[in-house]
Structures are given as structure tokens and as C-alpha cells.
N, CA, C and O atoms as CSV, one atom per row, in Angstrom:
chain,resi,resn,atom,element,x,y,z
A,1,MET,N,N,379.759,65.095,192.069
A,1,MET,CA,C,378.742,64.856,193.242
A,1,MET,C,C,377.180,64.780,192.479
A,1,MET,O,O,376.670,65.710,191.854
A,2,ASP,N,N,376.703,63.715,192.657
A,2,ASP,CA,C,375.513,63.849,192.223
A,2,ASP,C,C,374.490,64.414,193.178
A,2,ASP,O,O,374.342,64.062,194.348
A,3,ASN,N,N,373.680,65.500,192.414
A,3,ASN,CA,C,373.053,66.157,193.295
A,3,ASN,C,C,371.259,66.029,193.090
A,3,ASN,O,O,370.353,66.825,193.337
A,4,ARG,N,N,371.272,64.722,192.558
A,4,ARG,CA,C,369.659,64.161,192.272
A,4,ARG,C,C,369.017,63.763,193.582
A,4,ARG,O,O,369.714,63.559,194.576
A,5,VAL,N,N,367.576,63.639,193.602
A,5,VAL,CA,C,366.926,63.467,194.847
A,5,VAL,C,C,366.294,62.180,194.478
A,5,VAL,O,O,366.003,62.010,193.294
A,6,CYS,N,N,366.013,61.132,195.458
A,6,CYS,CA,C,365.570,59.852,195.319
A,6,CYS,C,C,364.171,60.229,195.557
A,6,CYS,O,O,363.729,60.649,196.627
A,7,MET,N,N,363.498,60.042,194.449
A,7,MET,CA,C,361.718,60.033,194.202
A,7,MET,C,C,361.242,59.310,195.279
A,7,MET,O,O,360.389,59.836,195.994
A,8,HIS,N,N,361.664,58.134,195.536
A,8,HIS,CA,C,361.030,57.200,196.527
A,8,HIS,C,C,361.066,57.965,197.914
A,8,HIS,O,O,360.018,57.942,198.561
A,9,TYR,N,N,362.255,58.706,198.494
A,9,TYR,CA,C,362.377,59.140,199.525
A,9,TYR,C,C,361.506,60.178,199.733
A,9,TYR,O,O,360.895,60.375,200.784
A,10,VAL,N,N,361.431,61.012,198.487
A,10,VAL,CA,C,360.545,62.193,198.789
A,10,VAL,C,C,359.108,61.709,198.987
A,10,VAL,O,O,358.462,62.214,199.905
A,11,ILE,N,N,358.533,60.749,198.189
A,11,ILE,CA,C,357.284,60.309,198.207
A,11,ILE,C,C,356.815,59.760,199.548
A,11,ILE,O,O,355.689,59.872,200.033
A,12,ASP,N,N,357.944,59.108,200.090
A,12,ASP,CA,C,357.992,58.376,201.644
A,12,ASP,C,C,357.573,59.570,202.646
A,12,ASP,O,O,356.704,59.519,203.516
A,13,ARG,N,N,358.394,60.645,202.313
A,13,ARG,CA,C,358.276,61.694,203.418
A,13,ARG,C,C,356.812,62.465,203.150
A,13,ARG,O,O,356.254,62.968,204.126
A,14,ILE,N,N,356.279,62.544,202.014
A,14,ILE,CA,C,355.245,63.048,201.829
A,14,ILE,C,C,353.967,62.148,202.279
A,14,ILE,O,O,352.910,62.628,202.687
A,15,GLU,N,N,354.168,61.140,202.173
A,15,GLU,CA,C,353.155,60.333,202.677
A,15,GLU,C,C,352.945,60.346,204.467
A,15,GLU,O,O,351.893,60.378,205.104
A,16,ASP,N,N,354.179,60.313,204.896
A,16,ASP,CA,C,354.258,60.552,206.562
A,16,ASP,C,C,353.560,61.836,206.785
A,16,ASP,O,O,352.714,61.950,207.671
A,17,LEU,N,N,353.929,62.892,205.928
A,17,LEU,CA,C,352.831,63.984,206.268
A,17,LEU,C,C,351.140,63.877,206.089
A,17,LEU,O,O,350.236,64.195,206.862
A,18,ILE,N,N,351.123,63.366,204.903
A,18,ILE,CA,C,349.706,63.103,204.852
A,18,ILE,C,C,349.095,62.353,206.142
A,18,ILE,O,O,348.254,62.848,206.893
A,19,ASN,N,N,349.691,61.014,206.271
A,19,ASN,CA,C,349.420,60.237,207.290
A,19,ASN,C,C,349.211,61.089,208.742
A,19,ASN,O,O,348.189,61.009,209.424
A,20,ASP,N,N,350.225,61.805,209.024
A,20,ASP,CA,C,350.080,62.560,210.186
A,20,ASP,C,C,349.233,63.626,210.201
A,20,ASP,O,O,349.152,64.289,211.235
A,21,CYS,N,N,348.623,63.898,209.296
A,21,CYS,CA,C,347.770,65.125,209.271
A,21,CYS,C,C,346.365,64.170,209.200
A,21,CYS,O,O,346.158,63.340,208.315
A,22,ASN,N,N,345.445,64.471,210.328
A,22,ASN,CA,C,344.152,63.882,210.866
A,22,ASN,C,C,343.081,64.859,210.449
A,22,ASN,O,O,342.720,65.630,211.338
A,23,PRO,N,N,342.542,64.968,209.349
A,23,PRO,CA,C,341.303,66.130,209.083
A,23,PRO,C,C,340.340,66.187,210.049
A,23,PRO,O,O,339.624,67.177,210.200
A,24,ASP,N,N,340.256,65.049,210.815
A,24,ASP,CA,C,339.118,64.953,211.843
A,24,ASP,C,C,339.234,65.424,213.273
A,24,ASP,O,O,338.417,65.360,214.192
A,25,GLU,N,N,340.681,66.004,213.216
A,25,GLU,CA,C,341.188,66.242,214.627
A,25,GLU,C,C,340.900,68.011,214.899
A,25,GLU,O,O,341.095,68.588,215.969
A,26,GLY,N,N,340.427,68.600,213.709
A,26,GLY,CA,C,340.272,70.164,213.754
A,26,GLY,C,C,341.495,70.495,212.489
A,26,GLY,O,O,342.543,69.985,212.092
A,27,THR,N,N,340.720,71.547,212.199
A,27,THR,CA,C,341.697,72.605,211.309
A,27,THR,C,C,342.754,72.945,211.470
A,27,THR,O,O,343.629,72.465,210.749
A,28,ALA,N,N,343.094,73.913,212.484
A,28,ALA,CA,C,343.920,74.501,212.938
A,28,ALA,C,C,344.999,73.563,213.474
A,28,ALA,O,O,346.147,73.964,213.288
A,29,GLU,N,N,344.876,72.528,214.030
A,29,GLU,CA,C,345.737,71.362,214.445
A,29,GLU,C,C,346.263,70.573,213.554
A,29,GLU,O,O,347.272,69.906,213.779
A,30,ALA,N,N,345.599,70.573,212.401
A,30,ALA,CA,C,345.801,69.569,211.352
A,30,ALA,C,C,346.973,70.542,210.342
A,30,ALA,O,O,348.012,70.055,209.899
A,31,LEU,N,N,346.608,71.749,210.150
A,31,LEU,CA,C,347.441,72.781,209.632
A,31,LEU,C,C,348.744,72.845,210.057
A,31,LEU,O,O,349.737,72.700,209.344
A,32,ALA,N,N,348.715,73.096,211.406
A,32,ALA,CA,C,349.807,73.109,212.169
A,32,ALA,C,C,350.711,71.997,212.124
A,32,ALA,O,O,351.910,72.269,212.047
A,33,LYS,N,N,350.298,70.595,212.162
A,33,LYS,CA,C,351.097,69.835,211.764
A,33,LYS,C,C,351.693,69.320,210.609
A,33,LYS,O,O,352.624,68.517,210.656
A,34,VAL,N,N,351.199,69.746,209.569
A,34,VAL,CA,C,351.251,69.774,208.270
A,34,VAL,C,C,352.499,70.674,208.036
A,34,VAL,O,O,353.498,70.265,207.445
A,35,HIS,N,N,352.334,72.260,208.676
A,35,HIS,CA,C,353.084,73.226,208.217
A,35,HIS,C,C,354.659,72.885,209.018
A,35,HIS,O,O,355.740,73.177,208.505
A,36,LYS,N,N,354.517,72.302,210.185
A,36,LYS,CA,C,355.816,71.805,210.944
A,36,LYS,C,C,356.273,70.841,210.057
A,36,LYS,O,O,357.414,71.110,209.681
A,37,GLY,N,N,355.856,69.896,209.613
A,37,GLY,CA,C,356.428,68.586,208.726
A,37,GLY,C,C,357.067,69.250,207.701
A,37,GLY,O,O,358.290,69.168,207.584
A,38,LEU,N,N,356.286,69.996,206.831
A,38,LEU,CA,C,356.993,70.461,205.542
A,38,LEU,C,C,358.007,71.490,205.656
A,38,LEU,O,O,358.811,71.741,204.758
A,39,SER,N,N,357.950,72.159,206.923
A,39,SER,CA,C,359.108,73.070,207.218
A,39,SER,C,C,360.433,72.243,207.454
A,39,SER,O,O,361.468,72.496,206.837
A,40,GLU,N,N,360.326,71.225,208.399
A,40,GLU,CA,C,361.237,70.186,208.729
A,40,GLU,C,C,361.925,69.737,207.238
A,40,GLU,O,O,363.135,69.781,207.015
A,41,PHE,N,N,360.964,69.326,206.335
A,41,PHE,CA,C,361.566,68.788,205.029
A,41,PHE,C,C,362.367,69.698,204.248
A,41,PHE,O,O,363.364,69.494,203.556
A,42,LYS,N,N,361.574,70.972,204.565
A,42,LYS,CA,C,362.413,71.923,203.551
A,42,LYS,C,C,363.748,71.917,204.232
A,42,LYS,O,O,364.743,71.659,203.554
A,43,LYS,N,N,363.846,72.141,205.332
A,43,LYS,CA,C,365.328,72.528,206.061
A,43,LYS,C,C,366.173,71.417,206.019
A,43,LYS,O,O,367.382,71.617,206.125
A,44,GLU,N,N,365.607,69.899,205.838
A,44,GLU,CA,C,366.505,69.001,205.745
A,44,GLU,C,C,367.037,68.972,204.096
A,44,GLU,O,O,368.150,68.528,203.812
A,45,VAL,N,N,366.178,69.455,203.157
A,45,VAL,CA,C,366.604,69.417,201.624
A,45,VAL,C,C,367.508,70.230,201.693
A,45,VAL,O,O,368.600,69.855,201.268
A,46,ILE,N,N,367.392,71.607,202.239
A,46,ILE,CA,C,368.287,72.593,201.954
A,46,ILE,C,C,369.768,72.288,202.528
A,46,ILE,O,O,370.751,72.521,201.823
A,47,TYR,N,N,369.885,71.796,203.738
A,47,TYR,CA,C,370.887,71.181,204.355
A,47,TYR,C,C,371.412,70.259,203.571
A,47,TYR,O,O,372.630,70.356,203.416
A,48,ASN,N,N,370.806,69.285,202.960
A,48,ASN,CA,C,371.406,68.316,202.193
A,48,ASN,C,C,372.341,68.954,200.815
A,48,ASN,O,O,373.477,68.681,200.426
A,49,LEU,N,N,371.394,69.829,200.348
A,49,LEU,CA,C,371.872,70.556,198.984
A,49,LEU,C,C,373.186,71.335,199.337
A,49,LEU,O,O,374.142,71.310,198.561
A,50,GLY,N,N,373.218,71.997,200.468
A,50,GLY,CA,C,374.330,72.534,201.180
A,50,GLY,C,C,375.745,71.715,201.338
A,50,GLY,O,O,376.884,72.138,201.143
A,51,VAL,N,N,375.327,70.454,201.737
A,51,VAL,CA,C,376.501,69.778,202.051
A,51,VAL,C,C,377.174,69.023,200.719
A,51,VAL,O,O,378.354,68.673,200.692
A,52,ASN,N,N,376.294,68.842,199.691
A,52,ASN,CA,C,376.491,68.509,198.621
A,52,ASN,C,C,377.392,69.517,197.714
A,52,ASN,O,O,378.277,69.216,196.913
A,53,LEU,N,N,376.864,70.906,198.109
A,53,LEU,CA,C,377.601,72.112,197.228
A,53,LEU,C,C,379.148,72.236,197.972
A,53,LEU,O,O,380.149,72.604,197.356
A,54,ARG,N,N,379.136,71.897,199.258
A,54,ARG,CA,C,380.259,71.903,199.989
A,54,ARG,C,C,381.370,70.989,199.636
A,54,ARG,O,O,382.555,71.313,199.558
A,55,ILE,N,N,380.787,69.628,199.399
A,55,ILE,CA,C,381.721,68.644,198.859
A,55,ILE,C,C,382.233,68.989,197.708
A,55,ILE,O,O,383.458,69.036,197.591
A,56,ASP,N,N,381.274,69.335,196.494
A,56,ASP,CA,C,381.626,69.720,195.280
A,56,ASP,C,C,382.733,70.777,195.183
A,56,ASP,O,O,383.697,70.711,194.420
A,57,TYR,N,N,382.437,71.883,196.166
A,57,TYR,CA,C,383.480,72.808,196.153
A,57,TYR,C,C,384.768,72.460,196.742
A,57,TYR,O,O,385.803,73.014,196.372
A,58,LYS,N,N,384.741,71.582,197.624
A,58,LYS,CA,C,386.050,71.035,198.141
A,58,LYS,C,C,386.703,70.106,196.999
A,58,LYS,O,O,387.933,70.056,196.965
A,59,GLU,N,N,386.011,69.422,196.132
A,59,GLU,CA,C,386.593,68.557,195.156
A,59,GLU,C,C,387.349,69.508,194.286
A,59,GLU,O,O,388.572,69.457,194.152
A,60,VAL,N,N,386.549,70.402,193.686
A,60,VAL,CA,C,387.280,71.449,192.564
A,60,VAL,C,C,388.450,72.114,192.994
A,60,VAL,O,O,389.419,72.270,192.251
A,61,CYS,N,N,388.390,72.626,194.501
A,61,CYS,CA,C,389.567,73.082,195.082
A,61,CYS,C,C,390.787,72.141,195.107
A,61,CYS,O,O,391.880,72.504,194.671
A,62,ASP,N,N,390.598,71.092,195.556
A,62,ASP,CA,C,391.651,69.802,195.557
A,62,ASP,C,C,392.233,69.650,194.348
A,62,ASP,O,O,393.464,69.636,194.362
A,63,GLU,N,N,391.528,69.498,192.989
A,63,GLU,CA,C,391.778,69.204,191.909
A,63,GLU,C,C,392.746,70.381,191.307
A,63,GLU,O,O,393.756,70.185,190.630
A,64,ALA,N,N,392.253,71.542,191.673
A,64,ALA,CA,C,393.178,72.797,191.245
A,64,ALA,C,C,394.666,72.704,191.915
A,64,ALA,O,O,395.583,73.232,191.288
A,65,ILE,N,N,394.974,72.013,193.245
A,65,ILE,CA,C,396.041,72.018,193.572
A,65,ILE,C,C,397.044,71.187,193.164
A,65,ILE,O,O,398.180,71.319,193.620
């Protein structure tokens, strides 16, 4: 299993977060949007790592049989 991350995808997600944050709309509101976006992205990355580890584990167990 390949556990690398596509940098194009990461950059696209970071650009989305930057574009969603409008500094003119107020500091608290802008920070809340960035915080929510970063939290969602973190959950997505952790989820994908977990799925990959589960696949790796299953492949190792299947080879042992």
C-alpha cells in the first residue's frame, strides 16, 4: 500500500481554505472558517491514513494464511 500524499491535492485544499477566509469580514469570523476547514482537513487525512493502515494490516494477515 502506498501511503504517500498527493501534494497537488494538499495544495488545492490549502488554497480552498485561503480563498474561504476573507480578512475583510472580521477577524473572529474569518478565524472560525479557517479553524473549521483545517479541522475537517485533519479529520480527512487521519481517516485516510487509518483506511490505508487497515488495508495494509489485512494484506499482511492474508499473506500469513
